[in-house]
C-alpha positions, 0 to 999 in steps of 0.5 A: 471027438471031444474037446481039451484044455490045458489045466491050470496048476502048470506054469511055464516059460520059454526056455532056449528052443523049449517051453518049459513049465512045472507043476507047482502042487508035485514039483514035476517038469516038463518042456515042450518043443515049439508045435507043443507049446504053440499046442499048449497056448491054443488049449487055453479054451477047449479045442478039438484034436482037428482044431489043433490040426487046423491051427498048426497047418495054417501055423506051420509048413506041415502035411495034414495027414502027419500033422494029424497023427502027431497031434493024436499022439501029442493030446494022448501024452500030455493027458497022461502027464495030466497037462490037460483034461478032456471037457464036455 
C-alpha cells in the first residue's frame, strides 16, 4: 500500500462546519467535512491508508472497519479530484 500526500496547489479555510478549498490555478473548489479536513492536515506529510485510519480512530470514536472503508473511498475521491498524489 502506497503513501499519499496533499498537493500544494490548493488553499483552504474553515467556513462554519466545513473546510472549503480552492485550486487557484483552475478555480475548482471543494468542501471537506471534519474527518476529511483532519485527513487533509495529516497529508501535509506522506501517510499510507493505515496510518490515516489509525489517526482517525485515535481522534474520533469510530469503528475501525467502517473507518477503513471510509478512508479508502475518501482517498479515491481526493485522488480523482487531484487533491492528493501518490508518493513513492
